N, CA and C atoms of all chains as a GROMACS GRO file, in nm:
protein
  609
    1MET      N    1  -5.243  11.991  22.578
    1MET     CA    2  -5.323  11.868  22.555
    1MET      C    3  -5.427  11.940  22.459
    2ASP      N    4  -5.434  12.045  22.445
    2ASP     CA    5  -5.567  12.066  22.327
    2ASP      C    6  -5.627  11.995  22.203
    3TYR      N    7  -5.474  11.923  22.159
    3TYR     CA    8  -5.527  11.820  22.033
    3TYR      C    9  -5.597  11.718  22.088
    4VAL      N   10  -5.607  11.695  22.178
    4VAL     CA   11  -5.672  11.552  22.214
    4VAL      C   12  -5.835  11.580  22.208
    5PRO      N   13  -5.898  11.699  22.264
    5PRO     CA   14  -6.053  11.698  22.232
    5PRO      C   15  -6.072  11.762  22.092
    6ALA      N   16  -5.978  11.870  22.036
    6ALA     CA   17  -5.993  11.855  21.876
    6ALA      C   18  -6.001  11.744  21.804
    7LEU      N   19  -5.913  11.647  21.827
    7LEU     CA   20  -5.885  11.522  21.768
    7LEU      C   21  -6.036  11.421  21.804
    8ALA      N   22  -6.065  11.434  21.910
    8ALA     CA   23  -6.176  11.362  21.958
    8ALA      C   24  -6.314  11.430  21.865
    9ARG      N   25  -6.334  11.548  21.859
    9ARG     CA   26  -6.441  11.637  21.806
    9ARG      C   27  -6.451  11.595  21.660
   10TRP      N   28  -6.332  11.633  21.612
   10TRP     CA   29  -6.315  11.555  21.432
   10TRP      C   30  -6.394  11.439  21.406
   11ILE      N   31  -6.299  11.318  21.507
   11ILE     CA   32  -6.347  11.177  21.500
   11ILE      C   33  -6.507  11.170  21.528
   12HIS      N   34  -6.536  11.243  21.642
   12HIS     CA   35  -6.699  11.231  21.684
   12HIS      C   36  -6.786  11.307  21.531
   13PHE      N   37  -6.729  11.375  21.490
   13PHE     CA   38  -6.812  11.437  21.361
   13PHE      C   39  -6.834  11.336  21.287
   14MET      N   40  -6.682  11.292  21.206
   14MET     CA   41  -6.696  11.205  21.098
   14MET      C   42  -6.751  11.041  21.124
   15ALA      N   43  -6.743  11.015  21.228
   15ALA     CA   44  -6.831  10.854  21.262
   15ALA      C   45  -6.977  10.907  21.282
   16GLY      N   46  -6.982  11.018  21.339
   16GLY     CA   47  -7.136  11.073  21.366
   16GLY      C   48  -7.228  11.103  21.247
   17VAL      N   49  -7.179  11.122  21.144
   17VAL     CA   50  -7.218  11.200  20.995
   17VAL      C   51  -7.224  11.029  20.916
   18MET      N   52  -7.126  10.951  20.964
   18MET     CA   53  -7.156  10.806  20.881
   18MET      C   54  -7.270  10.740  20.937
   19TRP      N   55  -7.266  10.757  21.093
   19TRP     CA   56  -7.367  10.659  21.176
   19TRP      C   57  -7.507  10.732  21.144
   20ILE      N   58  -7.523  10.838  21.172
   20ILE     CA   59  -7.678  10.892  21.135
   20ILE      C   60  -7.717  10.909  20.974
   21GLY      N   61  -7.618  10.938  20.922
   21GLY     CA   62  -7.612  10.940  20.759
   21GLY      C   63  -7.683  10.811  20.719
   22LEU      N   64  -7.622  10.679  20.754
   22LEU     CA   65  -7.678  10.571  20.740
   22LEU      C   66  -7.831  10.517  20.808
   23LEU      N   67  -7.842  10.572  20.909
   23LEU     CA   68  -7.951  10.543  20.996
   23LEU      C   69  -8.046  10.638  20.884
   24TYR      N   70  -8.030  10.752  20.835
   24TYR     CA   71  -8.140  10.839  20.744
   24TYR      C   72  -8.166  10.758  20.593
   25TYR      N   73  -8.014  10.700  20.556
   25TYR     CA   74  -8.027  10.602  20.454
   25TYR      C   75  -8.130  10.479  20.476
   26PHE      N   76  -8.110  10.409  20.568
   26PHE     CA   77  -8.217  10.301  20.582
   26PHE      C   78  -8.340  10.352  20.609
   27ASN      N   79  -8.390  10.484  20.738
   27ASN     CA   80  -8.548  10.488  20.742
   27ASN      C   81  -8.591  10.580  20.589
   28PHE      N   82  -8.541  10.628  20.542
   28PHE     CA   83  -8.595  10.760  20.436
   28PHE      C   84  -8.560  10.687  20.284
   29VAL      N   85  -8.453  10.588  20.275
   29VAL     CA   86  -8.469  10.530  20.124
   29VAL      C   87  -8.498  10.368  20.146
   30GLN      N   88  -8.414  10.299  20.191
   30GLN     CA   89  -8.403  10.165  20.214
   30GLN      C   90  -8.573  10.123  20.204
   31VAL      N   91  -8.613  10.144  20.342
   31VAL     CA   92  -8.702  10.080  20.388
   31VAL      C   93  -8.834  10.082  20.254
   32ALA      N   94  -8.836  10.216  20.203
   32ALA     CA   95  -8.930  10.224  20.064
   32ALA      C   96  -8.886  10.131  19.944
   33ALA      N   97  -8.753  10.163  19.931
   33ALA     CA   98  -8.687  10.093  19.806
   33ALA      C   99  -8.704   9.925  19.830
   34LEU      N  100  -8.694   9.858  19.957
   34LEU     CA  101  -8.705   9.718  19.984
   34LEU      C  102  -8.880   9.672  19.954
   35LYS      N  103  -8.956   9.771  19.974
   35LYS     CA  104  -9.107   9.740  19.948
   35LYS      C  105  -9.136   9.739  19.810
   36ALA      N  106  -9.067   9.831  19.729
   36ALA     CA  107  -9.126   9.844  19.564
   36ALA      C  108  -9.013   9.739  19.493
   37ALA      N  109  -8.900   9.687  19.570
   37ALA     CA  110  -8.839   9.582  19.505
   37ALA      C  111  -8.926   9.456  19.515
   38ALA      N  112  -8.946   9.457  19.625
   38ALA     CA  113  -8.999   9.336  19.700
   38ALA      C  114  -9.102   9.302  19.599
   39ALA      N  115  -9.188   9.411  19.528
   39ALA     CA  116  -9.304   9.418  19.454
   39ALA      C  117  -9.260   9.361  19.313
   40ASP      N  118  -9.109   9.407  19.267
   40ASP     CA  119  -9.067   9.337  19.108
   40ASP      C  120  -8.982   9.230  19.124
   41GLY      N  121  -8.968   9.173  19.268
   41GLY     CA  122  -8.875   9.042  19.273
   41GLY      C  123  -8.752   9.096  19.264
   42THR      N  124  -8.692   9.185  19.295
   42THR     CA  125  -8.536   9.234  19.297
   42THR      C  126  -8.503   9.290  19.446
   43ALA      N  127  -8.559   9.257  19.531
   43ALA     CA  128  -8.525   9.303  19.666
   43ALA      C  129  -8.398   9.222  19.712
   44ALA      N  130  -8.372   9.063  19.653
   44ALA     CA  131  -8.240   9.005  19.705
   44ALA      C  132  -8.130   9.079  19.682
   45GLY      N  133  -8.148   9.182  19.578
   45GLY     CA  134  -7.992   9.257  19.544
   45GLY      C  135  -7.971   9.363  19.676
   46ILE      N  136  -8.069   9.410  19.721
   46ILE     CA  137  -8.047   9.495  19.839
   46ILE      C  138  -8.012   9.469  19.966
   47SER      N  139  -8.093   9.310  20.002
   47SER     CA  140  -8.069   9.247  20.114
   47SER      C  141  -7.950   9.194  20.083
   48LYS      N  142  -7.889   9.136  19.981
   48LYS     CA  143  -7.789   9.038  20.021
   48LYS      C  144  -7.664   9.148  19.966
   49HIS      N  145  -7.623   9.257  19.903
   49HIS     CA  146  -7.544   9.322  19.879
   49HIS      C  147  -7.494   9.454  19.958
   50VAL      N  148  -7.659   9.532  19.963
   50VAL     CA  149  -7.596   9.671  19.997
   50VAL      C  150  -7.628   9.682  20.171
   51ALA      N  151  -7.780   9.610  20.203
   51ALA     CA  152  -7.788   9.614  20.391
   51ALA      C  153  -7.659   9.540  20.460
   52PRO      N  154  -7.586   9.452  20.438
   52PRO     CA  155  -7.502   9.400  20.514
   52PRO      C  156  -7.352   9.497  20.540
   53ARG      N  157  -7.353   9.556  20.411
   53ARG     CA  158  -7.237   9.630  20.401
   53ARG      C  159  -7.279   9.789  20.506
   54ALA      N  160  -7.398   9.824  20.446
   54ALA     CA  161  -7.476   9.963  20.530
   54ALA      C  162  -7.434   9.878  20.685
   55LEU      N  163  -7.500   9.797  20.722
   55LEU     CA  164  -7.484   9.754  20.861
   55LEU      C  165  -7.400   9.750  20.917
   56LEU      N  166  -7.270   9.712  20.853
   56LEU     CA  167  -7.116   9.681  20.912
   56LEU      C  168  -7.095   9.844  20.896
   57PHE      N  169  -7.097   9.922  20.844
   57PHE     CA  170  -7.041  10.077  20.878
   57PHE      C  171  -7.110  10.149  20.979
   58PHE      N  172  -7.244  10.095  20.994
   58PHE     CA  173  -7.357  10.160  21.093
   58PHE      C  174  -7.342  10.134  21.210
   59ARG      N  175  -7.285  10.007  21.260
   59ARG     CA  176  -7.274   9.966  21.357
   59ARG      C  177  -7.163  10.025  21.458
   60TRP      N  178  -7.062  10.005  21.370
   60TRP     CA  179  -6.930  10.031  21.426
   60TRP      C  180  -6.916  10.172  21.408
   61ALA      N  181  -6.965  10.220  21.328
   61ALA     CA  182  -6.942  10.414  21.313
   61ALA      C  183  -7.023  10.458  21.476
   62ALA      N  184  -7.131  10.384  21.512
   62ALA     CA  185  -7.203  10.415  21.641
   62ALA      C  186  -7.092  10.390  21.734
   63VAL      N  187  -7.039  10.309  21.755
   63VAL     CA  188  -6.927  10.290  21.858
   63VAL      C  189  -6.825  10.397  21.847
   64VAL      N  190  -6.761  10.413  21.740
   64VAL     CA  191  -6.668  10.508  21.729
   64VAL      C  192  -6.744  10.675  21.752
   65THR      N  193  -6.850  10.682  21.751
   65THR     CA  194  -6.895  10.804  21.760
   65THR      C  195  -6.911  10.805  21.905
   66TRP      N  196  -6.939  10.707  21.990
   66TRP     CA  197  -6.976  10.735  22.154
   66TRP      C  198  -6.845  10.743  22.177
   67LEU      N  199  -6.743  10.655  22.147
   67LEU     CA  200  -6.616  10.673  22.202
   67LEU      C  201  -6.578  10.807  22.202
   68ALA      N  202  -6.522  10.857  22.086
   68ALA     CA  203  -6.489  10.952  22.035
   68ALA      C  204  -6.569  11.110  22.135
   69GLY      N  205  -6.714  11.072  22.134
   69GLY     CA  206  -6.790  11.146  22.234
   69GLY      C  207  -6.767  11.178  22.378
   70ALA      N  208  -6.727  11.050  22.428
   70ALA     CA  209  -6.684  11.038  22.572
   70ALA      C  210  -6.535  11.090  22.581
   71ALA      N  211  -6.441  11.064  22.474
   71ALA     CA  212  -6.300  11.116  22.469
   71ALA      C  213  -6.322  11.269  22.490
   72LEU      N  214  -6.411  11.347  22.420
   72LEU     CA  215  -6.422  11.517  22.406
   72LEU      C  216  -6.506  11.559  22.521
   73LEU      N  217  -6.587  11.458  22.600
   73LEU     CA  218  -6.663  11.522  22.725
   73LEU      C  219  -6.522  11.524  22.834
   74GLY      N  220  -6.416  11.434  22.839
   74GLY     CA  221  -6.336  11.416  22.913
   74GLY      C  222  -6.374  11.412  23.055
   75GLY      N  223  -6.304  11.518  23.138
   75GLY     CA  224  -6.317  11.519  23.272
   75GLY      C  225  -6.460  11.567  23.294
   76GLN      N  226  -6.535  11.587  23.208
   76GLN     CA  227  -6.686  11.640  23.244
   76GLN      C  228  -6.786  11.520  23.225
   77PHE      N  229  -6.721  11.400  23.169
   77PHE     CA  230  -6.790  11.279  23.148
   77PHE      C  231  -6.909  11.263  23.253
   78VAL      N  232  -6.895  11.239  23.368
   78VAL     CA  233  -6.978  11.214  23.464
   78VAL      C  234  -7.076  11.333  23.484
   79ASN      N  235  -7.043  11.462  23.478
   79ASN     CA  236  -7.124  11.558  23.496
   79ASN      C  237  -7.238  11.563  23.388
   80ALA      N  238  -7.168  11.542  23.296
   80ALA     CA  239  -7.290  11.537  23.166
   80ALA      C  240  -7.406  11.422  23.175
   81PHE      N  241  -7.363  11.322  23.233
   81PHE     CA  242  -7.433  11.216  23.249
   81PHE      C  243  -7.534  11.232  23.364
   82LEU      N  244  -7.485  11.303  23.467
   82LEU     CA  245  -7.540  11.317  23.581
   82LEU      C  246  -7.654  11.451  23.589
   83LEU      N  247  -7.606  11.517  23.443
   83LEU     CA  248  -7.679  11.634  23.432
   83LEU      C  249  -7.648  11.752  23.524
   84ARG      N  250  -7.530  11.765  23.552
   84ARG     CA  251  -7.517  11.875  23.673
   84ARG      C  252  -7.389  11.973  23.608
   85GLY      N  253  -7.385  12.047  23.708
   85GLY     CA  254  -7.244  12.136  23.659
   85GLY      C  255  -7.238  12.204  23.554
   86GLY      N  256  -7.355  12.222  23.527
   86GLY     CA  257  -7.396  12.309  23.382
   86GLY      C  258  -7.400  12.239  23.271
   87MET      N  259  -7.400  12.111  23.284
   87MET     CA  260  -7.347  12.025  23.171
   87MET      C  261  -7.505  11.963  23.135
   88ALA      N  262  -7.614  12.012  23.181
   88ALA     CA  263  -7.741  11.923  23.127
   88ALA      C  264  -7.752  11.914  22.982
   89GLY      N  265  -7.737  12.033  22.915
   89GLY     CA  266  -7.775  12.024  22.750
   89GLY      C  267  -7.680  11.921  22.705
   90ILE      N  268  -7.554  11.911  22.694
   90ILE     CA  269  -7.494  11.815  22.630
   90ILE      C  270  -7.505  11.671  22.694
   91GLY      N  271  -7.555  11.666  22.843
   91GLY     CA  272  -7.558  11.556  22.900
   91GLY      C  273  -7.690  11.494  22.871
   92VAL      N  274  -7.785  11.577  22.810
   92VAL     CA  275  -7.878  11.508  22.741
   92VAL      C  276  -7.871  11.441  22.615
   93GLY      N  277  -7.812  11.509  22.565
   93GLY     CA  278  -7.790  11.489  22.403
   93GLY      C  279  -7.681  11.387  22.426
   94ALA      N  280  -7.588  11.317  22.498
   94ALA     CA  281  -7.507  11.222  22.546
   94ALA      C  282  -7.594  11.118  22.606
   95TRP      N  283  -7.708  11.116  22.627
   95TRP     CA  284  -7.784  11.008  22.697
   95TRP      C  285  -7.880  10.980  22.573
   96LEU      N  286  -7.922  11.075  22.481
   96LEU     CA  287  -7.987  10.999  22.393
   96LEU      C  288  -7.904  10.905  22.294
   97GLY      N  289  -7.759  10.990  22.297
   97GLY     CA  290  -7.703  10.899  22.189
   97GLY      C  291  -7.663  10.750  22.242
   98THR      N  292  -7.647  10.764  22.401
   98THR     CA  293  -7.622  10.600  22.432
   98THR      C  294  -7.751  10.501  22.438
   99ILE      N  295  -7.864  10.574  22.455
   99ILE     CA  296  -7.977  10.482  22.393
   99ILE      C  297  -7.964  10.420  22.279
  100MET      N  298  -7.957  10.541  22.189
  100MET     CA  299  -7.953  10.510  22.020
  100MET      C  300  -7.832  10.412  21.988
  101LEU      N  301  -7.706  10.408  22.088
  101LEU     CA  302  -7.602  10.282  22.045
  101LEU      C  303  -7.668  10.161  22.124
  102PHE      N  304  -7.719  10.169  22.238
  102PHE     CA  305  -7.791  10.044  22.284
  102PHE      C  306  -7.887  10.006  22.166
  103ASN      N  307  -7.957  10.065  22.122
  103ASN     CA  308  -8.078  10.021  21.998
  103ASN      C  309  -8.003   9.954  21.911
  104VAL      N  310  -7.908   9.995  21.868
  104VAL     CA  311  -7.801   9.953  21.735
  104VAL      C  312  -7.786   9.816  21.798
  105TRP      N  313  -7.686   9.797  21.877
  105TRP     CA  314  -7.647   9.644  21.928
  105TRP      C  315  -7.720   9.610  21.998
  106ALA      N  316  -7.833   9.600  22.081
  106ALA     CA  317  -7.893   9.521  22.119
  106ALA      C  318  -8.049   9.498  22.075
  107LEU      N  319  -8.112   9.586  21.969
  107LEU     CA  320  -8.189   9.540  21.897
  107LEU      C  321  -8.182   9.557  21.756
  108ILE      N  322  -8.146   9.642  21.689
  108ILE     CA  323  -8.119   9.652  21.513
  108ILE      C  324  -8.052   9.547  21.500
  109TRP      N  325  -7.933   9.514  21.532
  109TRP     CA  326  -7.832   9.427  21.447
  109TRP      C  327  -7.866   9.286  21.492
  110PRO      N  328  -7.894   9.238  21.628
  110PRO     CA  329  -7.912   9.109  21.617
  110PRO      C  330  -8.046   9.066  21.551
  111ASN      N  331  -8.174   9.142  21.545
  111ASN     CA  332  -8.285   9.133  21.457
  111ASN      C  333  -8.245   9.107  21.318
  112GLN      N  334  -8.144   9.210  21.264
  112GLN     CA  335  -8.097   9.228  21.134
  112GLN      C  336  -8.043   9.098  21.071
  113LYS      N  337  -7.976   9.027  21.192
  113LYS     CA  338  -7.911   8.888  21.145
  113LYS      C  339  -8.015   8.815  21.121
  114LYS      N  340  -8.130   8.775  21.167
  114LYS     CA  341  -8.241   8.706  21.148
  114LYS      C  342  -8.282   8.728  21.022
  115ILE      N  343  -8.290   8.878  21.011
  115ILE     CA  344  -8.384   8.897  20.873
  115ILE      C  345  -8.303   8.879  20.712
  116LEU      N  346  -8.157   8.884  20.764
  116LEU     CA  347  -8.050   8.882  20.645
  116LEU      C  348  -8.009   8.741  20.636
  117GLY      N  349  -8.060   8.645  20.731
  117GLY     CA  350  -8.013   8.500  20.691
  117GLY      C  351  -7.880   8.514  20.776
  118LEU      N  352  -7.827   8.580  20.839
  118LEU     CA  353  -7.704   8.582  20.894
  118LEU      C  354  -7.685   8.467  21.015
  119LYS      N  355  -7.801   8.470  21.057
  119LYS     CA  356  -7.847   8.342  21.191
  119LYS      C  357  -7.962   8.288  21.163
  120PRO      N  358  -7.962   8.169  21.183
  120PRO     CA  359  -8.097   8.114  21.128
  120PRO      C  360  -8.204   8.146  21.230
  121ALA      N  361  -8.325   8.140  21.128
  121ALA     CA  362  -8.443   8.175  21.210
  121ALA      C  363  -8.594   8.149  21.157
  122THR      N  364  -8.689   8.112  21.177
  122THR     CA  365  -8.805   8.039  21.139
  122THR      C  366  -8.869   8.199  21.096
  123ASP      N  367  -8.963   8.156  20.973
  123ASP     CA  368  -9.026   8.252  20.935
  123ASP      C  369  -9.117   8.378  21.017
  124GLU      N  370  -9.145   8.267  21.135
  124GLU     CA  371  -9.213   8.379  21.238
  124GLU      C  372  -9.100   8.484  21.271
  125GLU      N  373  -9.014   8.364  21.325
  125GLU     CA  374  -8.915   8.433  21.400
  125GLU      C  375  -8.834   8.581  21.323
  126LYS      N  376  -8.849   8.562  21.216
  126LYS     CA  377  -8.798   8.659  21.111
  126LYS      C  378  -8.925   8.795  21.087
  127ASN      N  379  -9.046   8.760  21.089
  127ASN     CA  380  -9.128   8.859  21.084
  127ASN      C  381  -9.114   8.916  21.200
  128ARG      N  382  -9.117   8.887  21.293
  128ARG     CA  383  -9.110   8.915  21.458
  128ARG      C  384  -8.990   9.042  21.475
  129ALA      N  385  -8.853   8.980  21.394
  129ALA     CA  386  -8.746   9.036  21.384
  129ALA      C  387  -8.748   9.177  21.271
  130ARG      N  388  -8.820   9.130  21.218
  130ARG     CA  389  -8.848   9.281  21.119
  130ARG      C  390  -8.929   9.369  21.202
  131ARG      N  391  -9.037   9.342  21.255
  131ARG     CA  392  -9.105   9.455  21.306
  131ARG      C  393  -9.014   9.507  21.439
  132VAL      N  394  -8.942   9.441  21.524
  132VAL     CA  395  -8.869   9.484  21.648
  132VAL      C  396  -8.757   9.589  21.567
  133ALA      N  397  -8.659   9.533  21.435
  133ALA     CA  398  -8.551   9.625  21.393
  133ALA      C  399  -8.651   9.754  21.359
  134PHE      N  400  -8.757   9.744  21.261
  134PHE     CA  401  -8.812   9.846  21.236
  134PHE      C  402  -8.819   9.968  21.315
  135LEU      N  403  -8.917   9.920  21.403
  135LEU     CA  404  -8.954  10.022  21.531
  135LEU      C  405  -8.838  10.052  21.626
  136ALA      N  406  -8.730   9.985  21.623
  136ALA     CA  407  -8.582  10.015  21.714
  136ALA      C  408  -8.487  10.138  21.625
  137SER      N  409  -8.525  10.087  21.461
  137SER     CA  410  -8.459  10.190  21.379
  137SER      C  411  -8.550  10.298  21.385
  138ARG      N  412  -8.648  10.309  21.400
  138ARG     CA  413  -8.738  10.466  21.375
  138ARG      C  414  -8.733  10.500  21.506
  139THR      N  415  -8.720  10.418  21.611
  139THR     CA  416  -8.718  10.542  21.748
  139THR      C  417  -8.577  10.602  21.719
  140ASN      N  418  -8.475  10.537  21.670
  140ASN     CA  419  -8.335  10.613  21.660
  140ASN      C  420  -8.348  10.730  21.577
  141THR      N  421  -8.427  10.730  21.456
  141THR     CA  422  -8.466  10.853  21.390
  141THR      C  423  -8.546  10.948  21.455
  142MET      N  424  -8.643  10.898  21.528
  142MET     CA  425  -8.698  11.027  21.626
  142MET      C  426  -8.627  11.084  21.714
  143LEU      N  427  -8.531  10.990  21.789
  143LEU     CA  428  -8.439  11.035  21.887
  143LEU      C  429  -8.352  11.131  21.844
  144SER      N  430  -8.275  11.110  21.705
  144SER     CA  431  -8.175  11.185  21.668
  144SER      C  432  -8.236  11.322  21.625
  145ILE      N  433  -8.337  11.338  21.620
  145ILE     CA  434  -8.374  11.507  21.607
  145ILE      C  435  -8.338  11.571  21.756
  146PRO      N  436  -8.375  11.528  21.880
  146PRO     CA  437  -8.355  11.626  21.966
  146PRO      C  438  -8.196  11.570  22.021
  147MET      N  439  -8.147  11.434  22.006
  147MET     CA  440  -7.990  11.453  21.994
  147MET      C  441  -7.932  11.530  21.945
  148LEU      N  442  -7.958  11.557  21.821
  148LEU     CA  443  -7.894  11.634  21.722
  148LEU      C  444  -7.896  11.798  21.779
  149PHE      N  445  -7.997  11.838  21.817
  149PHE     CA  446  -8.018  11.948  21.866
  149PHE      C  447  -7.927  11.981  22.014
  150PHE      N  448  -7.914  11.895  22.104
  150PHE     CA  449  -7.878  11.896  22.218
  150PHE      C  450  -7.708  11.914  22.184
  151MET      N  451  -7.667  11.828  22.101
  151MET     CA  452  -7.529  11.820  22.065
  151MET      C  453  -7.465  11.925  21.978
  152ALA      N  454  -7.556  12.012  21.926
  152ALA     CA  455  -7.502  12.112  21.836
  152ALA      C  456  -7.512  12.232  21.934
  153GLY      N  457  -7.620  12.244  22.051
  153GLY     CA  458  -7.582  12.317  22.106
  153GLY      C  459  -7.571  12.361  22.255
  154GLY      N  460  -7.580  12.226  22.283
  154GLY     CA  461  -7.606  12.158  22.472
  154GLY      C  462  -7.483  12.207  22.522
  155TRP      N  463  -7.379  12.236  22.458
  155TRP     CA  464  -7.223  12.282  22.521
  155TRP      C  465  -7.189  12.379  22.474
  156SER      N  466  -7.179  12.419  22.336
  156SER     CA  467  -7.121  12.544  22.290
  156SER      C  468  -7.183  12.681  22.265
  157HIS      N  469  -7.333  12.638  22.283
  157HIS     CA  470  -7.428  12.752  22.232
  157HIS      C  471  -7.543  12.745  22.348
  158ARG      N  472  -7.509  12.761  22.478
  158ARG     CA  473  -7.590  12.742  22.586
  158ARG      C  474  -7.692  12.867  22.619
  159ALA      N  475  -7.640  12.999  22.529
  159ALA     CA  476  -7.739  13.098  22.522
  159ALA      C  477  -7.868  13.063  22.503
  160ILE      N  478  -7.886  12.979  22.421
  160ILE     CA  479  -8.023  12.902  22.356
  160ILE      C  480  -8.120  12.861  22.492
  161PHE      N  481  -8.051  12.828  22.602
  161PHE     CA  482  -8.102  12.814  22.726
  161PHE      C  483  -8.108  12.895  22.839
  162GLY      N  484  -8.103  13.029  22.751
  162GLY     CA  485  -8.098  13.152  22.825
  162GLY      C  486  -8.022  13.204  22.953
  163LEU      N  487  -7.886  13.132  22.916
  163LEU     CA  488  -7.788  13.138  23.000
  163LEU      C  489  -7.700  13.235  22.982
  164VAL      N  490 -11.862  10.986  22.139
  164VAL     CA  491 -11.753  11.093  22.090
  164VAL      C  492 -11.622  11.063  22.199
  165GLY      N  493 -11.510  11.071  22.107
  165GLY     CA  494 -11.374  11.043  22.165
  165GLY      C  495 -11.380  10.887  22.200
  166GLN      N  496 -11.460  10.793  22.198
  166GLN     CA  497 -11.417  10.671  22.198
  166GLN      C  498 -11.389  10.600  22.092
  167ARG      N  499 -11.320  10.521  22.098
  167ARG     CA  500 -11.268  10.433  21.978
  167ARG      C  501 -11.372  10.323  21.953
  168ARG      N  502 -11.419  10.260  21.824
  168ARG     CA  503 -11.479  10.189  21.805
  168ARG      C  504 -11.422  10.052  21.803
  169GLU      N  505 -11.502   9.937  21.839
  169GLU     CA  506 -11.446   9.825  21.921
  169GLU      C  507 -11.400   9.735  21.776
  170GLY      N  508 -11.211   9.707  21.794
  170GLY     CA  509 -11.169   9.649  21.696
  170GLY      C  510 -11.067   9.734  21.632
  171GLU      N  511 -11.115   9.871  21.694
  171GLU     CA  512 -11.004   9.990  21.602
  171GLU      C  513 -10.872   9.974  21.669
  172SER      N  514 -10.767   9.976  21.630
  172SER     CA  515 -10.642  10.007  21.715
  172SER      C  516 -10.580  10.122  21.706
  173MET      N  517 -10.537  10.169  21.778
  173MET     CA  518 -10.420  10.303  21.777
  173MET      C  519 -10.310  10.282  21.680
  174LYS      N  520 -10.288  10.397  21.557
  174LYS     CA  521 -10.160  10.380  21.481
  174LYS      C  522 -10.063  10.398  21.573
  175ASN      N  523  -9.931  10.327  21.542
  175ASN     CA  524  -9.840  10.388  21.585
  175ASN      C  525  -9.741  10.482  21.499
  176PRO      N  526  -9.681  10.636  21.550
  176PRO     CA  527  -9.674  10.722  21.491
  176PRO      C  528  -9.524  10.685  21.407
  177LEU      N  529  -9.461  10.578  21.469
  177LEU     CA  530  -9.305  10.577  21.401
  177LEU      C  531  -9.355  10.486  21.282
  178ASP      N  532  -9.474  10.460  21.242
  178ASP     CA  533  -9.506  10.358  21.117
  178ASP      C  534  -9.488  10.472  20.999
  179SER      N  535  -9.490  10.547  21.023
  179SER     CA  536  -9.484  10.651  20.903
  179SER      C  537  -9.360  10.779  20.937
  180LEU      N  538  -9.325  10.818  20.831
  180LEU     CA  539  -9.170  10.903  20.840
  180LEU      C  540  -9.234  11.027  20.897
  181TRP      N  541  -9.349  11.084  20.867
  181TRP     CA  542  -9.366  11.226  20.876
  181TRP      C  543  -9.425  11.219  21.080
  182GLY      N  544  -9.478  11.078  21.104
  182GLY     CA  545  -9.494  11.065  21.222
  182GLY      C  546  -9.404  11.082  21.337
  183THR      N  547  -9.280  11.022  21.273
  183THR     CA  548  -9.161  11.013  21.333
  183THR      C  549  -9.079  11.122  21.353
  184ILE      N  550  -9.034  11.212  21.242
  184ILE     CA  551  -9.037  11.314  21.243
  184ILE      C  552  -9.105  11.448  21.355
  185ILE      N  553  -9.224  11.431  21.341
  185ILE     CA  554  -9.321  11.533  21.444
  185ILE      C  555  -9.272  11.502  21.573
  186SER      N  556  -9.308  11.332  21.602
  186SER     CA  557  -9.256  11.273  21.740
  186SER      C  558  -9.126  11.369  21.801
  187GLY      N  559  -9.031  11.358  21.703
  187GLY     CA  560  -8.890  11.391  21.725
  187GLY      C  561  -8.876  11.531  21.789
  188LEU      N  562  -9.003  11.591  21.717
  188LEU     CA  563  -8.976  11.767  21.719
  188LEU      C  564  -9.043  11.786  21.847
  189VAL      N  565  -9.138  11.706  21.883
  189VAL     CA  566  -9.222  11.733  22.000
  189VAL      C  567  -9.150  11.723  22.137
  190LEU      N  568  -9.064  11.605  22.169
  190LEU     CA  569  -8.964  11.551  22.199
  190LEU      C  570  -8.863  11.674  22.205
  191THR      N  571  -8.788  11.721  22.116
  191THR     CA  572  -8.723  11.819  22.140
  191THR      C  573  -8.750  11.946  22.219
  192VAL      N  574  -8.886  11.957  22.171
  192VAL     CA  575  -8.977  12.078  22.262
  192VAL      C  576  -8.956  12.036  22.411
  193ILE      N  577  -9.008  11.930  22.412
  193ILE     CA  578  -9.003  11.902  22.589
  193ILE      C  579  -8.879  11.896  22.681
  194LEU      N  580  -8.802  11.820  22.602
  194LEU     CA  581  -8.647  11.833  22.656
  194LEU      C  582  -8.575  11.963  22.668
  195TYR      N  583  -8.623  12.034  22.567
  195TYR     CA  584  -8.554  12.194  22.585
  195TYR      C  585  -8.606  12.224  22.723
  196PHE      N  586  -8.700  12.229  22.752
  196PHE     CA  587  -8.773  12.275  22.856
  196PHE      C  588  -8.726  12.225  23.013
  197VAL      N  589  -8.702  12.099  22.965
  197VAL     CA  590  -8.656  12.032  23.084
  197VAL      C  591  -8.507  12.066  23.109
  198VAL      N  592  -8.442  12.107  23.044
  198VAL     CA  593  -8.292  12.125  23.017
  198VAL      C  594  -8.252  12.324  23.076
  199LYS      N  595  -8.361  12.335  23.059
  199LYS     CA  596  -8.392  12.484  23.055
  199LYS      C  597  -8.403  12.510  23.232
  200SER      N  598  -8.511  12.435  23.262
  200SER     CA  599  -8.542  12.429  23.434
  200SER      C  600  -8.420  12.384  23.498
  201ILE      N  601  -8.339  12.294  23.445
  201ILE     CA  602  -8.245  12.259  23.542
  201ILE      C  603  -8.129  12.326  23.523
  202LEU      N  604  -8.109  12.431  23.431
  202LEU     CA  605  -7.998  12.498  23.421
  202LEU      C  606  -8.015  12.657  23.464
  203THR      N  607  -8.169  12.658  23.454
  203THR     CA  608  -8.156  12.820  23.562
  203THR      C  609  -8.220  12.862  23.661
   0.00000   0.00000   0.00000
């Protein structure tokens, strides 16, 4: 059954690249681009045609990444999340990824629906949604830094922890 | 000295990209030592 973890790792990497790649696109490119586009009246193009498509792949890639990661942990899933059995490194990575998945579905996506007009909202509600979605997205960008460190070395390169 | 003036609010580091990146790096170092202490 060696093909199951190999397949899970492959899918975990591909979906993870899409998820974190789009997260970095939002934070490093789109936030600044929207500000500049709003100044010359061209923001609607991004809000209407780019952001909804990016968010579609973003939120579902997050789900696939998490599920493939869980499959990859297999029988070590509980040990990883309880930080026991020598699984604390990858476990911290798994916890960070899980918090990020929660942020995507509980904070970023519901608020983006109001911002993009997919869900009715007053101007005041939209302004609040902008701030919450922005901070949740920035929080995920911050968490992605340790998350990737522990994903990269937490399981297969445990020598970095002096083991 | 060391006291904020009235009306002056603390800035959120997540409002800037550099603040976000530096916060992530600091968190990485903290978690590294937490994990190391669990594993050794």
